[in-house]
C-alpha positions in Angstrom: -143.7 149.9 -69.8 -144.2 152.5 -72.6 -147.9 151.8 -72.6 -148.1 152.3 -68.8 -146.1 155.6 -69.1 -148.4 156.9 -71.8 -151.5 156.1 -69.8 -150.1 157.9 -66.8 -149.2 161.0 -68.9 -152.7 160.9 -70.5 -154.4 160.9 -67.1 -152.3 163.8 -65.9 -152.7 166.0 -69.0 -156.3 165.4 -69.9 -159.0 167.1 -67.8 -162.7 167.8 -67.9 -163.8 171.5 -67.8 -167.3 172.6 -67.1 -168.6 175.2 -69.5 -168.5 178.7 -68.1 -172.1 179.5 -67.7 -174.5 179.2 -64.7 -176.8 176.7 -66.4 -174.0 174.2 -67.2 -172.5 174.6 -63.7 -175.9 174.0 -62.0 -176.6 170.9 -64.1 -173.1 169.5 -63.5 -173.5 170.0 -59.7 -176.8 168.2 -59.7 -175.3 165.3 -61.7 -172.4 165.0 -59.2 -174.8 165.1 -56.3 -176.8 162.2 -57.6 -176.1 159.2 -55.3 -176.5 156.7 -58.2 -173.7 158.3 -60.3 -170.9 155.9 -59.1 -173.1 153.0 -60.0 -173.8 154.4 -63.5 -170.1 155.1 -64.1 -169.1 151.5 -63.1 -171.8 150.1 -65.4 -170.7 152.3 -68.3 -167.0 151.3 -67.8 -168.0 147.6 -68.0 -170.4 148.2 -70.9 -169.0 151.1 -73.0 -171.3 150.3 -75.9 -174.6 150.2 -74.0 -177.4 152.8 -74.4 -176.9 153.9 -70.8 -173.2 154.8 -71.6 -174.2 156.8 -74.6 -176.9 158.7 -72.6 -174.4 159.5 -69.8 -171.8 160.7 -72.3 -174.3 163.0 -73.9 -175.4 164.3 -70.6 -171.8 165.1 -69.5 -170.8 166.5 -72.9 -173.7 169.0 -72.8 -172.2 170.7 -69.8 -168.5 170.0 -70.0 -165.7 169.4 -72.6 -162.4 167.7 -72.6 -159.2 169.8 -72.5 -155.5 169.1 -72.1 -152.1 169.2 -73.8 -150.6 166.7 -76.2 -149.6 163.2 -75.1 -146.1 162.2 -76.3 -146.0 159.7 -79.1 -149.8 159.7 -79.5 -151.4 159.6 -82.9 -152.9 163.0 -82.3 -149.5 164.5 -81.6 -148.0 163.0 -84.8 -150.9 164.4 -86.8 -150.5 167.9 -85.3 -146.9 168.0 -86.6 -148.1 168.2 -90.2 -150.0 171.4 -89.6 -146.9 172.9 -87.9 -144.7 171.9 -90.9 -147.1 173.5 -93.3 -147.1 176.7 -91.3 -143.3 176.7 -91.4 -143.4 176.3 -95.2 -145.7 179.3 -95.5 -143.6 181.4 -93.2 -140.1 180.3 -94.1 -140.5 178.9 -97.6 -139.3 175.4 -98.5 -136.6 173.9 -96.3 -133.0 173.8 -97.4 -132.0 170.3 -96.3 -133.7 167.0 -95.4 -131.6 165.2 -92.8 -131.8 161.6 -91.6 -129.8 160.3 -88.7 -129.8 156.6 -87.9 -127.1 155.9 -85.3 -126.0 152.3 -84.8 -127.0 151.4 -81.2 -125.2 148.1 -81.6 -121.9 150.0 -81.7 -122.6 152.3 -78.8 -120.3 151.5 -76.0 -122.3 153.7 -73.6 -125.5 151.9 -74.5 -123.9 148.5 -74.0 -122.4 149.4 -70.6 -125.6 150.9 -69.2 -127.6 147.9 -70.5 -125.2 145.5 -68.8 -125.0 147.5 -65.6 -121.3 148.3 -66.1 -120.8 151.9 -65.0 -117.0 152.1 -64.9 -115.2 152.5 -68.1 -112.2 150.4 -68.8 -110.1 150.2 -72.0 -109.7 146.4 -71.3 -113.4 145.9 -71.7 -113.9 143.3 -74.5 -116.3 144.3 -77.3 -118.9 141.6 -77.7 -119.7 140.0 -81.0 -122.3 141.7 -83.3 -124.9 139.1 -82.5 -124.4 139.5 -78.8 -124.5 143.3 -79.1 -127.8 143.1 -81.0 -129.3 140.9 -78.3 -128.3 143.2 -75.5 -129.7 146.3 -77.2 -132.9 144.5 -78.1 -133.4 143.3 -74.5 -132.8 146.8 -73.1 -134.7 149.3 -75.3 -134.8 152.0 -72.5 -131.0 152.3 -72.5 -131.0 152.6 -76.3 -133.7 155.2 -76.3 -132.1 157.3 -73.6 -128.7 157.3 -75.3 -130.4 158.1 -78.6 -132.2 161.1 -77.2 -129.0 162.5 -75.6 -127.1 162.0 -78.9 -129.8 163.7 -81.0 -129.9 166.7 -78.7 -126.1 167.0 -79.0 -126.1 166.7 -82.8 -128.9 169.3 -83.2 -127.3 171.8 -80.8 -123.6 171.3 -81.8 -123.6 170.3 -85.4 -126.8 171.9 -86.7 -126.3 174.9 -84.5 -129.7 175.3 -82.9 -130.9 173.5 -79.7 -134.3 171.9 -79.4 -136.9 174.4 -78.2 -138.5 172.1 -75.7 -135.1 171.0 -74.2 -133.9 174.4 -73.1 -135.3 177.2 -70.9 -133.5 180.0 -72.5 -134.8 181.9 -75.5 -133.5 181.1 -79.0 -130.9 183.8 -80.0 -131.8 186.1 -82.9 -130.7 185.1 -86.3 -128.0 187.8 -86.5 -126.4 186.4 -83.3 -126.4 182.7 -84.4 -123.1 181.0 -85.3 -122.3 179.4 -88.6 -123.0 175.7 -88.2 -122.5 172.7 -90.5 -125.6 173.7 -92.5 -124.9 177.4 -92.5 -126.9 179.8 -90.3 -130.0 177.8 -89.3 -133.2 179.7 -89.1 -135.4 176.8 -87.8 -135.8 173.1 -88.0 -138.4 170.5 -87.3 -137.5 166.9 -86.4 -139.5 163.7 -85.9 -138.5 160.3 -84.6 -139.5 157.1 -86.1 -138.8 153.4 -85.3 -137.3 150.9 -87.6 -138.6 147.3 -88.0 -136.5 146.0 -85.1 -137.5 148.9 -82.9 -134.4 151.1 -83.1 -135.2 154.9 -83.4 -134.0 157.2 -86.2 -134.6 160.9 -86.8 -135.8 162.8 -89.8 -135.4 166.6 -89.8 -136.2 169.5 -92.2 -133.6 172.3 -91.8 -134.4 175.9 -92.8 -131.2 177.8 -93.2 -129.9 181.0 -94.9 -129.3 179.3 -98.3 -133.0 178.6 -98.9 -134.6 177.6 -102.2 -136.4 181.0 -102.3 -133.0 182.8 -101.9 -131.6 180.6 -104.7 -134.5 181.3 -107.1 -134.2 185.0 -106.4 -130.5 185.1 -107.2 -130.4 182.5 -109.9 -129.7 184.9 -112.7 -126.8 186.5 -111.0 -123.7 184.5 -111.9 -121.6 185.9 -109.0 -124.1 185.1 -106.3 -124.9 181.8 -108.0 -121.2 180.7 -107.7 -121.1 181.8 -104.0 -124.2 179.6 -103.4 -122.6 176.6 -105.1 -119.4 177.1 -103.0 -121.5 177.2 -99.8 -123.3 174.0 -100.8 -120.0 172.3 -101.6 -118.8 173.1 -98.0 -122.0 171.5 -96.6 -122.6 168.4 -98.8 -120.1 166.1 -100.5 -120.8 163.2 -102.8 -117.3 161.9 -103.1 -114.7 160.2 -101.0 -111.7 162.3 -100.1 -109.3 159.3 -100.5 -109.3 155.6 -101.2 -111.2 153.8 -98.4 -109.2 151.3 -96.4 -110.9 148.8 -94.0 -108.8 149.1 -90.8 -109.6 146.4 -88.2 -109.9 147.5 -84.6 -106.8 147.2 -82.4 -108.9 146.9 -79.2 -109.8 143.5 -77.8 -112.9 142.2 -79.6 -114.7 138.9 -79.8 -114.9 139.4 -83.6 -111.4 139.8 -84.9 -112.8 141.3 -88.1 -114.5 144.2 -86.4 -113.5 147.4 -88.3 -112.1 150.3 -86.3 -114.9 152.7 -87.1 -117.4 150.3 -85.4 -115.4 150.3 -82.2 -116.1 153.5 -80.3 -113.3 152.8 -77.9 -111.0 154.0 -80.6 -110.6 157.8 -80.6 -111.5 159.5 -83.9 -108.5 161.3 -85.5 -108.6 165.1 -84.9 -109.8 167.1 -87.9 -106.6 169.2 -88.0 -104.8 166.0 -88.9 -106.4 166.0 -92.3 -104.8 162.8 -93.8 -105.8 160.6 -90.9 -109.2 162.2 -90.5 -110.0 161.9 -94.2 -109.0 158.2 -94.2 -111.2 157.6 -91.2 -114.2 159.4 -92.8 -113.6 157.4 -96.1 -113.6 154.1 -94.2 -116.9 155.0 -92.4 -118.7 156.3 -95.5 -117.6 153.4 -97.8 -118.8 150.9 -95.2 -122.1 152.5 -94.1 -123.3 154.7 -96.9 -123.0 152.2 -99.7 -126.4 150.9 -100.8 -127.0 147.2 -100.7 -130.1 145.9 -102.5 -132.7 144.3 -100.1 -136.4 143.4 -100.2 -137.3 147.0 -99.3 -135.9 148.1 -102.7 -138.8 146.3 -104.4 -141.7 148.1 -102.6 -144.3 149.4 -105.1 -144.9 151.5 -107.0 -141.4 152.5 -107.9 -139.7 149.3 -106.8 -141.6 147.0 -109.2 -139.3 147.7 -112.1 -136.0 148.8 -110.4 -134.6 149.8 -107.0 -137.1 152.3 -105.5 -134.2 154.4 -104.2 -132.7 154.7 -107.7 -129.4 152.9 -106.8 -126.9 152.6 -108.3 -127.0 156.2 -109.4 -125.0 157.9 -112.2 -121.8 159.8 -111.7 -120.8 163.3 -112.6 -117.2 164.3 -112.9 -118.1 168.0 -113.4 -118.3 170.5 -110.6 -121.5 171.1 -108.6 -123.8 173.3 -110.6 -127.4 174.2 -111.2 -129.1 172.5 -114.2 -132.3 173.5 -116.0 -134.4 170.5 -116.9 -136.6 170.3 -119.9 -138.1 167.6 -122.2 -136.7 166.7 -125.7 -138.1 164.2 -128.2 -135.8 161.5 -129.4 -135.8 160.3 -133.1 -138.5 157.8 -132.1 -140.8 160.5 -130.8 -140.4 159.7 -127.1 -139.8 162.5 -124.7 -136.6 162.3 -122.7 -135.4 164.6 -119.8 -132.5 166.8 -120.7 -130.5 169.3 -118.7 -129.4 172.5 -120.4 -125.8 173.5 -120.1 -126.8 177.1 -119.4 -129.8 178.4 -117.5 -132.1 180.2 -119.8 -134.1 183.3 -119.2 -137.4 183.4 -117.2 -140.3 182.0 -119.2 -143.2 184.5 -119.1 -146.8 183.5 -119.5 -147.7 186.9 -120.8 -150.3 187.3 -117.9 -151.0 190.8 -116.6 -151.9 189.5 -113.2 -149.4 191.0 -110.8 -149.4 187.9 -108.7 -148.4 185.7 -111.6 -146.3 188.1 -113.5 -143.0 187.1 -111.8 -143.8 183.4 -111.7 -140.7 181.4 -112.6 -141.7 178.3 -114.6 -138.1 177.0 -115.1 -137.3 173.6 -113.5 -134.0 174.0 -111.8 -132.2 171.2 -110.0 -128.9 171.1 -108.0 -126.5 168.6 -109.5 -123.7 167.6 -107.0 -120.3 166.6 -108.2 -120.2 162.8 -108.0 -116.9 161.8 -109.6 -116.5 158.1 -110.6 -113.8 157.3 -113.1 -111.5 159.3 -115.4 -113.7 159.9 -118.3 -115.8 163.0 -118.8 -119.1 161.1 -118.9 -118.7 157.8 -117.0 -121.5 155.3 -117.1 -122.5 153.2 -114.1 -124.4 149.9 -114.3 -128.2 150.5 -114.3 -127.5 154.2 -113.6 -127.8 157.5 -115.5 -125.2 159.2 -117.5 -124.8 162.6 -119.1 -124.0 163.3 -122.8 -123.5 166.7 -124.4 -125.6 167.2 -127.5 -126.3 170.1 -129.8 -129.7 171.7 -129.8 -129.1 174.6 -132.1 -126.7 177.3 -133.2 -125.8 178.5 -129.7 -127.5 176.0 -127.5 -126.3 172.8 -125.9 -127.7 170.4 -123.4 -126.7 167.4 -121.3 -128.8 164.4 -121.9 -129.8 162.4 -118.7 -129.9 158.9 -120.2 -131.2 155.8 -118.5 -130.8 152.2 -119.6 -134.1 152.3 -121.5 -132.7 155.2 -123.6 -129.1 154.2 -123.8 -129.0 154.1 -127.6 -130.3 157.7 -127.8 -127.3 159.7 -126.7 -124.6 157.3 -127.8 
């Protein structure tokens, strides 16, 4: 059905335009007036690689050209997105956040009801087993795609704070009039939809907001503004559970008695103003869905040949969220190891008189989120990284980012 729809859209949006000059118009009229043209076209359709098909194409291309708009989900449309992203990079600098949304269509009550033709909602409706839900969503991809599209429009408009440009007829409000969303004041975003192996869609988005990398670099040496930036980031991104996760089973009728409550969308989510219940619900969802489980995809080359390509499990950090300046330091064996300085140093100058390169900042600065795990000041996770304070000089300290291959250096 998707192939048929794409063919229909292609035939509607692609057209042949005759070149705007008297010679081309006259030659095209003579070609159309030829009584043998229908026969030639039928032969060329049946024999697209024949010499007659090439000659007819050259004759038409000399007086006309193909024009039209983009076809949804076509390879040409996906390739054109890259140039748009690059232009946004040049105009808005680097994006602030990379967002991935992969909703579970197997848990969507609305998708299951539409797929099964049940339009009336009832609290007595029994939730099918996970195997049955997977079969229903796989057999009805249109219902899953429609619900996914509606959900993504709502997330981008209500949570990100900016509606999709092609989904609204009103003009985008100016930046000064935009509200503060979950990611700050959003300047722009670009999103693309991809399909997983089993055909379920997920969304990737680049979000450009007021806390941009360019703004951070420009105010990196101001301690007061730097602390305000870190506070803003902590209100947006958290890498810690607010409380101990508890797996609460669903109280609604289910074929699988072990179905957790967060996977049953018939159960209302606790209101945010009830902080204890809301935090417990969030902890249960995060601990059940955002915990990495090693699979075959972790071994994809080149990074997955020696360890998990997504670098899990990762190290923990009990300190507050901060900016770290990275540099290289040689260990006693002469091998270079990455270290993070405890304090950001001054701008390194190249001594170049070129005004375009005079203010170039060669410091490598990364954002280190607070990832508490354990009671110690420098907890170590299995196969992960850990941080160790070491002395570099009279008034200089750094934090060593140690990996299993360098575990002896730093202990």
